[in-house]
Structure formats: C-alpha cells, structure tokens
C-alpha positions as a Markdown table, in Angstrom:
| # | Residue | x | y | z |
|---|---|---|---|---|
| 1 | Met | 109.6 | 174.9 | 131.0 |
| 2 | Ser | 111.6 | 177.0 | 128.1 |
| 3 | Gly | 110.0 | 176.9 | 124.9 |
| 4 | Thr | 112.9 | 175.6 | 123.1 |
| 5 | Thr | 112.5 | 172.1 | 121.1 |
| 6 | Leu | 114.4 | 169.3 | 121.6 |
| 7 | Ala | 115.6 | 167.6 | 118.9 |
| 8 | Arg | 115.0 | 164.3 | 118.1 |
| 9 | Ser | 117.7 | 161.9 | 116.1 |
| 10 | Pro | 116.0 | 160.1 | 113.7 |
| 11 | Leu | 115.6 | 156.0 | 114.3 |
| 12 | Pro | 118.7 | 154.0 | 112.2 |
| 13 | Thr | 117.3 | 152.4 | 109.6 |
| 14 | Pro | 117.3 | 148.8 | 108.4 |
| 15 | Ala | 120.7 | 149.5 | 106.2 |
| 16 | Ala | 122.1 | 151.5 | 109.1 |
| 17 | Val | 122.0 | 148.9 | 111.6 |
| 18 | Ala | 125.0 | 146.3 | 110.9 |
| 19 | Ala | 124.6 | 143.3 | 109.6 |
| 20 | Pro | 125.3 | 140.0 | 111.7 |
| 21 | Ala | 128.5 | 137.9 | 109.9 |
| 22 | Ala | 127.6 | 135.8 | 107.0 |
| 23 | Arg | 127.9 | 132.2 | 108.6 |
| 24 | Pro | 129.2 | 130.1 | 106.1 |
| 25 | Thr | 127.5 | 127.6 | 104.1 |
| 26 | Arg | 127.2 | 124.2 | 104.7 |
| 27 | Ser | 129.4 | 123.0 | 101.6 |
| 28 | Gly | 132.3 | 125.8 | 102.9 |
| 29 | Arg | 131.6 | 123.7 | 106.4 |
| 30 | Arg | 132.3 | 121.0 | 105.0 |
| 31 | Trp | 135.3 | 121.9 | 102.6 |
| 32 | Arg | 136.9 | 123.9 | 106.1 |
| 33 | Arg | 136.7 | 120.0 | 107.9 |
| 34 | Ala | 138.4 | 118.4 | 105.7 |
| 35 | Val | 141.6 | 120.4 | 105.8 |
| 36 | Ser | 143.1 | 119.4 | 109.1 |
| 37 | Pro | 142.7 | 115.4 | 107.9 |
| 38 | Ala | 144.4 | 116.3 | 104.3 |
| 39 | Leu | 147.0 | 118.4 | 106.0 |
| 40 | Leu | 147.4 | 114.8 | 108.5 |
| 41 | Leu | 147.4 | 112.6 | 105.5 |
| 42 | Ala | 150.4 | 114.9 | 104.1 |
| 43 | Gly | 152.1 | 115.3 | 106.7 |
| 44 | Trp | 152.1 | 111.8 | 107.2 |
| 45 | Glu | 153.6 | 111.0 | 103.9 |
| 46 | Leu | 155.8 | 113.2 | 103.9 |
| 47 | Ala | 157.6 | 111.7 | 107.2 |
| 48 | Ala | 157.6 | 108.7 | 105.4 |
| 49 | Arg | 159.3 | 109.6 | 102.4 |
| 50 | Ser | 161.4 | 111.5 | 103.9 |
| 51 | Gly | 163.1 | 108.6 | 106.1 |
| 52 | Leu | 161.7 | 109.9 | 109.8 |
| 53 | Leu | 158.8 | 106.9 | 109.9 |
| 54 | Pro | 160.7 | 104.0 | 109.2 |
| 55 | Ala | 158.5 | 101.6 | 106.8 |
| 56 | Glu | 158.5 | 98.7 | 108.9 |
| 57 | Lys | 156.8 | 100.5 | 111.6 |
| 58 | Leu | 155.0 | 102.9 | 109.9 |
| 59 | Pro | 154.2 | 102.7 | 106.3 |
| 60 | Ala | 153.5 | 106.1 | 104.2 |
| 61 | Ala | 149.7 | 106.7 | 103.9 |
| 62 | Ser | 149.8 | 105.9 | 99.9 |
| 63 | Thr | 151.4 | 102.5 | 100.8 |
| 64 | Val | 148.8 | 102.0 | 103.0 |
| 65 | Leu | 146.1 | 103.2 | 100.4 |
| 66 | His | 147.6 | 101.0 | 97.4 |
| 67 | Thr | 147.0 | 98.0 | 99.9 |
| 68 | Gly | 142.9 | 99.5 | 100.7 |
| 69 | Trp | 142.4 | 99.2 | 97.1 |
| 70 | Arg | 144.0 | 96.1 | 96.1 |
| 71 | Leu | 142.0 | 94.5 | 98.8 |
| 72 | Ala | 138.9 | 95.6 | 97.9 |
| 73 | Arg | 139.4 | 95.3 | 94.1 |
| 74 | Asp | 139.8 | 91.0 | 95.2 |
| 75 | Gly | 137.0 | 91.3 | 97.2 |
| 76 | Thr | 138.7 | 90.4 | 100.5 |
| 77 | Leu | 138.4 | 94.3 | 102.4 |
| 78 | Ala | 134.6 | 93.8 | 101.5 |
| 79 | Gly | 133.9 | 90.3 | 103.2 |
| 80 | His | 136.0 | 91.1 | 105.9 |
| 81 | Leu | 134.1 | 94.5 | 106.3 |
| 82 | Phe | 130.4 | 93.3 | 106.0 |
| 83 | Asp | 131.0 | 91.0 | 109.3 |
| 84 | Ser | 132.5 | 93.5 | 111.6 |
| 85 | Leu | 129.0 | 95.7 | 110.3 |
| 86 | Ala | 127.2 | 92.8 | 111.1 |
| 87 | Arg | 128.6 | 92.1 | 114.6 |
| 88 | Ala | 128.6 | 96.2 | 115.6 |
| 89 | Gly | 125.0 | 96.5 | 114.4 |
| 90 | Leu | 123.7 | 93.3 | 116.1 |
| 91 | Gly | 125.8 | 93.8 | 119.1 |
| 92 | Leu | 124.4 | 97.5 | 118.9 |
| 93 | Leu | 121.0 | 96.5 | 118.8 |
| 94 | Ile | 121.1 | 94.0 | 121.6 |
| 95 | Gly | 122.8 | 96.2 | 124.2 |
| 96 | Gly | 120.7 | 99.4 | 123.1 |
| 97 | Gly | 117.1 | 97.6 | 123.3 |
| 98 | Leu | 118.1 | 96.5 | 126.7 |
| 99 | Ala | 119.4 | 100.2 | 127.8 |
| 100 | Leu | 116.4 | 101.9 | 126.8 |
| 101 | Leu | 114.5 | 99.5 | 128.0 |
| 102 | Leu | 116.4 | 99.0 | 131.8 |
| 103 | Gly | 116.6 | 103.3 | 131.0 |
| 104 | Gly | 112.9 | 104.1 | 130.7 |
| 105 | Leu | 111.7 | 102.2 | 133.6 |
| 106 | Ala | 114.4 | 103.6 | 135.8 |
| 107 | Gly | 113.4 | 107.3 | 134.4 |
| 108 | Leu | 109.9 | 107.1 | 134.7 |
| 109 | Leu | 109.5 | 104.4 | 137.6 |
| 110 | Arg | 109.9 | 104.8 | 141.3 |
| 111 | Leu | 109.8 | 101.4 | 141.9 |
| 112 | Gly | 112.1 | 101.1 | 138.1 |
| 113 | Asp | 114.3 | 103.8 | 140.2 |
| 114 | Asp | 115.1 | 101.0 | 142.9 |
| 115 | Leu | 115.4 | 97.7 | 141.4 |
| 116 | Val | 117.4 | 98.5 | 138.2 |
| 117 | Asp | 119.5 | 101.5 | 138.8 |
| 118 | Pro | 121.7 | 100.0 | 141.6 |
| 119 | Pro | 122.8 | 96.9 | 139.6 |
| 120 | Val | 124.0 | 98.8 | 137.1 |
| 121 | Gln | 125.7 | 101.7 | 139.0 |
| 122 | Met | 127.7 | 99.1 | 140.2 |
| 123 | Ala | 128.4 | 96.5 | 137.0 |
| 124 | Arg | 129.1 | 99.9 | 135.5 |
| 125 | Met | 132.4 | 100.7 | 137.4 |
| 126 | Leu | 133.9 | 97.0 | 135.5 |
| 127 | Pro | 135.9 | 97.4 | 133.1 |
| 128 | His | 133.9 | 95.2 | 130.2 |
| 129 | Leu | 136.8 | 94.6 | 128.2 |
| 130 | Gly | 138.6 | 93.2 | 131.3 |
| 131 | Leu | 135.4 | 90.6 | 131.3 |
| 132 | Val | 137.0 | 89.0 | 128.1 |
| 133 | Pro | 138.3 | 85.5 | 130.9 |
| 134 | Leu | 135.1 | 85.0 | 131.9 |
| 135 | Leu | 133.0 | 85.8 | 128.8 |
| 136 | Ile | 134.9 | 82.8 | 127.1 |
| 137 | Ile | 134.1 | 80.9 | 130.6 |
| 138 | Trp | 130.6 | 81.9 | 129.9 |
| 139 | Val | 129.9 | 82.3 | 126.0 |
| 140 | Gly | 132.8 | 80.5 | 124.0 |
| 141 | Ile | 135.3 | 82.0 | 122.0 |
| 142 | Gly | 132.6 | 82.5 | 119.0 |
| 143 | Glu | 130.4 | 85.1 | 117.5 |
| 144 | Pro | 129.3 | 85.2 | 121.0 |
| 145 | Leu | 131.6 | 86.2 | 122.4 |
| 146 | Lys | 132.2 | 89.5 | 119.8 |
| 147 | Ile | 128.7 | 90.4 | 120.2 |
| 148 | Thr | 128.3 | 90.5 | 123.4 |
| 149 | Leu | 131.4 | 92.9 | 124.1 |
| 150 | Val | 129.6 | 95.0 | 122.2 |
| 151 | Ala | 126.5 | 95.1 | 123.7 |
| 152 | Leu | 128.0 | 95.9 | 126.6 |
| 153 | Gly | 129.9 | 98.5 | 125.2 |
| 154 | Ala | 127.0 | 100.3 | 123.9 |
| 155 | Phe | 124.8 | 99.4 | 126.6 |
| 156 | Phe | 126.4 | 101.8 | 129.7 |
| 157 | Pro | 126.1 | 105.0 | 127.8 |
| 158 | Ile | 122.8 | 105.0 | 126.1 |
| 159 | Tyr | 121.2 | 103.3 | 130.0 |
| 160 | Phe | 123.2 | 106.2 | 132.0 |
| 161 | Asn | 121.6 | 109.0 | 129.0 |
| 162 | Thr | 118.2 | 107.8 | 129.0 |
| 163 | Tyr | 118.2 | 107.9 | 132.7 |
| 164 | Ala | 119.1 | 111.4 | 132.9 |
| 165 | Gly | 117.3 | 112.6 | 129.9 |
| 166 | Ile | 114.2 | 111.4 | 131.5 |
| 167 | Arg | 115.3 | 112.5 | 135.0 |
| 168 | Asp | 116.4 | 116.2 | 133.7 |
| 169 | Ile | 113.0 | 116.9 | 132.0 |
| 170 | Asp | 111.1 | 119.7 | 134.2 |
| 171 | Glu | 108.3 | 118.4 | 136.1 |
| 172 | Arg | 106.3 | 121.4 | 135.5 |
| 173 | Leu | 106.1 | 120.4 | 131.9 |
| 174 | Val | 104.9 | 117.0 | 133.0 |
| 175 | Glu | 102.1 | 118.7 | 135.2 |
| 176 | Ala | 100.9 | 121.0 | 132.7 |
| 177 | Ala | 100.2 | 118.2 | 130.1 |
| 178 | Arg | 98.2 | 116.5 | 132.5 |
| 179 | Thr | 96.2 | 119.7 | 133.0 |
| 180 | Cys | 95.5 | 119.9 | 129.7 |
| 181 | Gly | 93.9 | 116.6 | 129.9 |
| 182 | Leu | 96.6 | 114.3 | 128.2 |
| 183 | Gly | 96.9 | 110.4 | 129.1 |
| 184 | Gln | 100.0 | 108.9 | 130.2 |
| 185 | Leu | 100.4 | 107.6 | 127.0 |
| 186 | Ala | 100.4 | 111.2 | 125.4 |
| 187 | Arg | 102.4 | 112.5 | 127.8 |
| 188 | Leu | 104.9 | 110.0 | 127.5 |
| 189 | Arg | 105.2 | 110.9 | 123.4 |
| 190 | His | 104.0 | 114.6 | 123.6 |
| 191 | Val | 106.3 | 115.9 | 126.3 |
| 192 | Ile | 109.0 | 113.0 | 127.6 |
| 193 | Leu | 110.1 | 111.1 | 124.8 |
| 194 | Pro | 110.9 | 114.9 | 122.9 |
| 195 | Gly | 112.7 | 116.0 | 126.3 |
| 196 | Ala | 115.1 | 113.1 | 126.3 |
| 197 | Leu | 116.0 | 112.8 | 122.8 |
| 198 | Pro | 118.9 | 115.2 | 123.0 |
| 199 | Ala | 120.7 | 112.9 | 125.7 |
| 200 | Leu | 119.3 | 109.9 | 123.7 |
| 201 | Phe | 121.3 | 111.1 | 120.9 |
| 202 | Leu | 124.0 | 112.2 | 122.7 |
| 203 | Gly | 124.2 | 108.5 | 124.3 |
| 204 | Leu | 123.6 | 106.7 | 121.2 |
| 205 | Arg | 127.1 | 108.8 | 119.7 |
| 206 | Leu | 128.7 | 107.7 | 122.7 |
| 207 | Ala | 128.3 | 104.1 | 122.4 |
| 208 | Ile | 128.8 | 103.9 | 118.5 |
| 209 | Gly | 132.7 | 104.6 | 119.1 |
| 210 | Ala | 132.6 | 102.1 | 122.7 |
| 211 | Ala | 130.8 | 99.3 | 120.1 |
| 212 | Trp | 133.4 | 99.9 | 117.6 |
| 213 | Leu | 136.5 | 100.1 | 120.3 |
| 214 | Ser | 135.3 | 96.7 | 121.6 |
| 215 | Leu | 134.5 | 95.3 | 117.9 |
| 216 | Val | 138.6 | 95.7 | 118.1 |
| 217 | Val | 139.2 | 93.8 | 120.9 |
| 218 | Gly | 136.5 | 91.4 | 120.1 |
| 219 | Glu | 137.5 | 90.2 | 116.5 |
| 220 | Gln | 141.3 | 89.6 | 117.9 |
| 221 | Val | 139.7 | 86.3 | 120.0 |
| 222 | Asn | 139.3 | 83.6 | 118.1 |
| 223 | Ala | 137.9 | 85.3 | 114.5 |
| 224 | Gln | 138.2 | 83.7 | 111.7 |
| 225 | Ser | 136.4 | 87.2 | 109.4 |
| 226 | Gly | 136.1 | 90.8 | 110.3 |
| 227 | Ile | 138.7 | 93.9 | 110.0 |
| 228 | Gly | 140.5 | 92.3 | 113.2 |
| 229 | Phe | 141.0 | 88.9 | 112.5 |
| 230 | Leu | 142.8 | 90.9 | 109.1 |
| 231 | Met | 144.7 | 92.7 | 111.1 |
| 232 | Met | 145.9 | 89.8 | 113.3 |
| 233 | Glu | 146.6 | 87.9 | 110.6 |
| 234 | Ala | 148.7 | 90.4 | 108.9 |
| 235 | Arg | 150.9 | 90.9 | 111.9 |
| 236 | Glu | 152.0 | 87.7 | 111.8 |
| 237 | Phe | 153.3 | 88.0 | 108.9 |
| 238 | Ser | 155.0 | 91.5 | 109.4 |
| 239 | Gln | 152.5 | 93.6 | 107.1 |
| 240 | Thr | 152.4 | 96.8 | 108.9 |
| 241 | Asp | 150.3 | 98.9 | 106.1 |
| 242 | Val | 147.5 | 95.8 | 106.0 |
| 243 | Val | 147.4 | 96.1 | 110.2 |
| 244 | Val | 147.5 | 100.4 | 109.5 |
| 245 | Leu | 144.8 | 99.7 | 106.6 |
| 246 | Gly | 142.2 | 98.4 | 109.5 |
| 247 | Leu | 142.8 | 100.7 | 112.2 |
| 248 | Leu | 141.8 | 103.2 | 109.2 |
| 249 | Val | 139.1 | 101.4 | 108.9 |
| 250 | Tyr | 137.4 | 101.6 | 111.8 |
| 251 | Ala | 138.3 | 105.1 | 112.2 |
| 252 | Leu | 136.6 | 105.6 | 108.9 |
| 253 | Leu | 133.9 | 103.8 | 110.4 |
| 254 | Gly | 133.5 | 105.5 | 113.5 |
| 255 | Leu | 133.8 | 108.4 | 111.8 |
| 256 | Ala | 131.1 | 107.9 | 109.0 |
| 257 | Ser | 128.7 | 106.4 | 111.6 |
| 258 | Asp | 128.8 | 109.5 | 113.5 |
| 259 | Leu | 128.4 | 112.1 | 110.9 |
| 260 | Ala | 125.0 | 109.9 | 109.9 |
| 261 | Leu | 123.9 | 110.2 | 113.0 |
| 262 | Arg | 124.5 | 114.0 | 113.0 |
| 263 | Val | 121.8 | 114.1 | 109.9 |
| 264 | Val | 119.2 | 111.6 | 112.0 |
| 265 | Glu | 119.9 | 114.6 | 115.0 |
| 266 | Arg | 119.2 | 117.2 | 113.2 |
| 267 | Arg | 116.5 | 116.2 | 111.6 |
| 268 | Thr | 114.6 | 114.6 | 114.5 |
| 269 | Leu | 115.2 | 117.6 | 116.1 |
| 270 | Ser | 114.4 | 120.2 | 114.1 |
| 271 | Trp | 112.5 | 122.2 | 116.3 |
| 272 | Arg | 115.4 | 122.1 | 119.1 |
| 273 | Arg | 117.3 | 125.9 | 118.7 |
| 274 | Gly | 120.5 | 125.2 | 120.8 |
| 275 | Leu | 124.0 | 127.9 | 120.6 |
| 276 | Arg | 125.6 | 127.8 | 117.3 |
| 277 | Ala | 129.7 | 128.2 | 116.7 |
| 278 | Ser | 130.4 | 131.6 | 116.2 |
C-alpha cells in the first residue's frame, strides 16, 4: 500500500448536530386544544344570530350560557348536578368493582376463565339500554334503575380491558419473577398489576363515557332530580335552551372526567414511555 495518508474527516461537534424540534410546552398545548371548541362556539353563535339556525330549534350559544348562569345562580343547576354525580359515581363504583373482580378471576385463573368469561361474553351482546323495560320489572322505576344502568354501562369496558391486560402480559416476565423468588402476591403486585394498568386505564376511560351515556337514559325514566330530569321537564315547556344546556353539562362532565383520568394515568404510569405525537 502506498504511503499516501488518508485524511480523516473530523467528527461533527455537538453544535453541528441538528437539534430536534422543540415540543410545545404544556401550557401552549392547552391553549391550542382550546382553539377548536372556541371556533365551534363562535360558528354556532354566528349561525344562530344570522338566522341560519332557528331559535326554537337551537338557540344561540350566548342564550344557553345565560340560561346556565341563571340556573347556577339560583341553585337549581347545582342541585340537579349533585344528584347526577352521585348516581354516576355509585353506579361506576358498583359496576367497576364487580368488573375488576370478575376480570381478575377470569384473567388469572383457568377455572375463573372457564366459569366467568362465557356468560359475560354472551351478556355483552345484549344492549344494556335495551334492557330498560326488563329492569323496570326487576328493580322498579326509582333510583335502583338509574344506578343499575350506569353499573351495566361501566361493567363491560372495565371487565374486558382487565382481562385483556392480564392476558397480554409476557409470561416470561412472570417466570423470571418466580425464578427470582417472588411469591404469588409479590408477582401480582410487581409484575401483573403494572403490566395490566395501561389496559385498565383504557377500560376506565371507556367505562366513564358509557356511564354518562347510561345516566342520560336513566334520568329520563321517572326521575325527580338530575340533569336528565331537568332536560325532560324543559322539553314539556319547550325550553330548548335548557335542553341544550343539559347536553352541554353532560358533555363537559365527560370531558372533565376524562381529563382528570388522564392526569392520574400520567402520574401512575410515569415509568412507561410510549410513542408521543410529533
């Protein structure tokens, strides 16, 4: 080989390496996420003011907000809202607790899988909102009907995601934990529970949405309080602004519960690094 010396290209300095695009700050993302709802409200207001939307069909957004402020000021809205929250919370607690128990039994034990999963798979094909006539015969038309509907709506998403979250855990991790001397309870706490938490949070988010949907139907059956009762009473007097206000309250409750659950999920699963949107 000749004595010609090959010139080596110098290594790129850190400054020469292109820096990744900076991600928007959390406060910036909050503002950006508020743009589309604000545009929808503005479009709604303009369409109502220009006459494209008849007032008797859909009043302006400002009219609905004024009605909400009036009902909040005299305490009417707060009383109905508290009753709706109590029903949703109790139904979610009953349905979610039962789903966690049965989903855990079916996911962890072969006997539980054989005994629990087949009837649940059959029951999930029945629309629970279509069971209202039968539930009226079973539990009456009072508070148990509304709580039962919410519990049924919350049960299936949590059950199936608990079952799937446990079954999707890599069995080699469980075997490694057993080899390291971890007992059954320790494996459940340190391996199975963390592995199933992402699916469980997904099921809980779906269950909350189903719970609010079930509550809308339940509170329209012989209710004496609640947002659904407020809407039904307003319909009798053709108060469209109150009906739309009730729908907005349900939507805001769903959004607020989902945001709160996202915060809990982010803190609980801080160890998990998933793909982030660019």
